[in-house]
VOGU-3710 file (C-alpha; in Angstrom, 3 decimals, decimal comma):
1> mtllrllnvq> 78,951/17,854/-6,277  76,885/19,529/-8,140  73,946/19,350/-5,677  76,074/20,775/-3,230  76,625/23,845/-5,055  72,953/24,299/-5,489  72,519/23,554/-1,802  73,617/26,850/-0,798  72,280/29,606/0,676  70,959/31,264/-2,306
11> giagiavsla> 69,859/27,604/-3,668  67,878/27,044/-0,388  66,258/30,438/-0,724  65,571/29,738/-4,083  64,298/26,460/-3,746  62,650/28,013/-0,203  61,202/30,933/-2,169  60,030/28,232/-5,637  58,342/26,056/-2,546  56,318/29,269/-1,408
21> lgillllqkg> 54,847/30,445/-4,670  53,551/27,492/-5,371  51,830/26,762/-2,067  50,633/30,531/-2,877  49,806/29,958/-6,040  47,306/26,472/-4,801  45,797/28,552/-2,081  45,329/31,140/-4,722  43,432/28,614/-7,495  41,282/27,509/-4,030
31> etrqwrkssg> 40,519/30,500/-3,530  39,319/31,347/-7,011  37,499/28,350/-6,996  35,744/29,276/-3,906  34,790/32,879/-5,045  33,924/31,402/-8,518  31,578/29,315/-6,451  30,122/32,555/-4,083  30,019/34,361/-7,536  27,784/31,929/-9,060
41> rfeqlyhqqq> 25,684/31,892/-6,457  25,370/35,681/-6,500  24,961/35,774/-9,610  21,643/33,784/-9,491  20,538/35,611/-6,707  21,232/38,749/-8,411  18,888/37,223/-11,345  16,211/36,007/-8,964  16,072/39,924/-7,389  16,077/40,896/-11,152
51> salaetvant> 12,898/38,714/-11,914  11,352/39,523/-8,640  11,350/42,877/-9,048  10,422/42,723/-12,767  7,400/41,051/-11,503  6,536/43,016/-9,015  6,884/46,528/-11,414  4,516/44,332/-13,437  1,979/43,262/-10,638  1,654/46,871/-9,720
61> raaadraras> 1,036/48,239/-12,843  -1,537/45,808/-13,227  -2,823/47,188/-10,187  -2,689/50,549/-10,908  -4,570/49,903/-14,345  -6,920/48,535/-12,615  -7,642/50,771/-9,675  -7,649/53,753/-12,366  -10,287/51,596/-14,862  -12,206/51,117/-10,853
71> dranaervaa> -12,113/54,557/-10,133  -13,605/55,422/-13,762  -16,395/53,219/-13,861  -17,424/54,359/-9,945  -17,123/58,356/-11,426  -19,446/56,899/-14,457  -21,788/55,330/-11,387  -21,642/58,110/-9,361  -22,392/60,276/-12,151  -25,377/58,310/-13,390
81> eqhainerts> -26,452/58,694/-9,708  -26,027/62,084/-9,125  -27,960/62,808/-12,637  -31,181/60,598/-11,558  -31,198/62,606/-8,322  -31,283/65,926/-10,439  -33,740/64,788/-12,810  -36,029/63,256/-10,251  -35,781/66,014/-7,898  -36,161/68,663/-11,030
91> ndyqtrlaaa> -39,386/66,673/-12,420  -41,177/66,144/-8,869  -40,424/70,097/-8,185  -42,057/70,589/-11,990  -44,709/68,463/-11,024  -45,718/70,256/-7,775  -44,562/73,445/-8,583  -47,797/72,813/-11,695  -50,020/71,489/-9,283  -49,963/74,520/-6,565
101> rslaqrlrve> -49,671/77,339/-9,545  -53,264/75,086/-10,685  -55,103/74,616/-7,353  -53,677/78,672/-6,416  -55,793/79,572/-9,837  -58,637/77,031/-8,815  -59,092/78,917/-5,695  -58,471/82,811/-7,705  -61,461/81,577/-9,752  -63,715/80,307/-6,764
111> tagaaadprs> -62,333/83,300/-4,395  -63,781/85,538/-7,245  -67,279/83,465/-7,912  -67,629/83,923/-4,141  -67,003/87,462/-4,067  -69,609/88,179/-6,811  -72,714/86,237/-5,137  -71,812/86,025/-1,108  -74,923/83,706/-1,307  -73,837/81,368/-4,078
121> gastavpglr> -73,429/77,387/-3,152  -75,177/74,962/-1,123  -75,205/76,651/1,908  -77,824/78,858/3,760  -76,935/82,052/5,992  -76,919/80,982/9,752  -80,248/82,978/10,844  -79,095/85,865/13,516  -75,843/86,490/11,817  -74,966/89,156/9,340
131> aptggaaqva> -73,566/87,904/6,267  -69,965/89,822/5,411  -69,674/92,205/3,055  -66,644/90,942/0,926  -67,895/87,000/1,365  -66,158/84,189/2,991  -62,888/84,495/1,021  -62,458/87,887/2,567  -62,873/87,136/6,030  -60,927/83,702/5,758
141> sedrfpdddr> -57,936/85,962/4,563  -58,656/89,060/6,393  -54,979/87,522/8,987  -53,210/85,576/6,039  -50,721/86,703/3,426  -52,475/88,239/0,196  -53,272/85,375/-2,587  -50,076/85,979/-4,669  -47,791/85,811/-1,496  -49,281/82,442/-0,467
151> liateqaiql> -48,422/81,212/-3,389  -45,104/82,530/-3,436  -44,846/81,147/0,237  -46,224/77,717/-1,051  -43,118/77,830/-3,968  -40,363/78,680/-1,744  -41,894/75,750/0,939  -42,131/73,503/-2,241  -38,772/74,626/-3,538  -36,887/73,963/-0,371
161> delirwvkgq> -38,579/70,646/0,424  -37,258/69,534/-2,843  -33,883/70,956/-2,486  -34,317/68,630/1,173  -34,952/66,155/-0,937  -31,855/66,385/-3,442  -28,846/66,888/-0,984  -30,419/63,649/0,817  -30,330/62,358/-2,171  -26,792/63,634/-2,970
171> asidpnghsq> -25,798/62,609/0,289  -26,460/59,073/-0,070  -24,234/58,048/-3,048  -21,513/56,642/-1,384  -18,851/57,688/-3,966  -15,845/54,820/-2,954  -18,928/52,091/-3,327  -22,718/50,986/-3,258  -24,760/53,418/-2,636  -26,904/53,257/0,591
//
């Protein structure tokens, strides 16, 4: 009898609700296990991703440091090459300029000596031709620049020539690698 009393509508509903709650509890436990497994996998993937990110950041920083060091060394190399070209060009310019000035001075002395004595030297006058009054130097310079202007023109030509050599030397430096 007591069993019949319990099996009334309320009792059956209570048993049904209890069974339903039990089934839901079992389903929830199964789902919880599945989510725990998934959560463990996701956590493992997250840690792998964080590790890969840290490694990438470290590699990027190391590559940036290497690039900065390489750029610094390259800039020093370029500066050294430019300095060497500047020094070489300046020295060549000064040497050529000194030689041109020395030659101009020697020619002035020779011209002054020839003007003072037109018959001096190893050559003899050609018969039938009168000797020019100013000597050979005056005749040779009749349609030319005066001596001072010739020296200035020579100096400027040397300067332009050395400037061209300097520009070509500077242009031959490859700022990104080896010199050409």
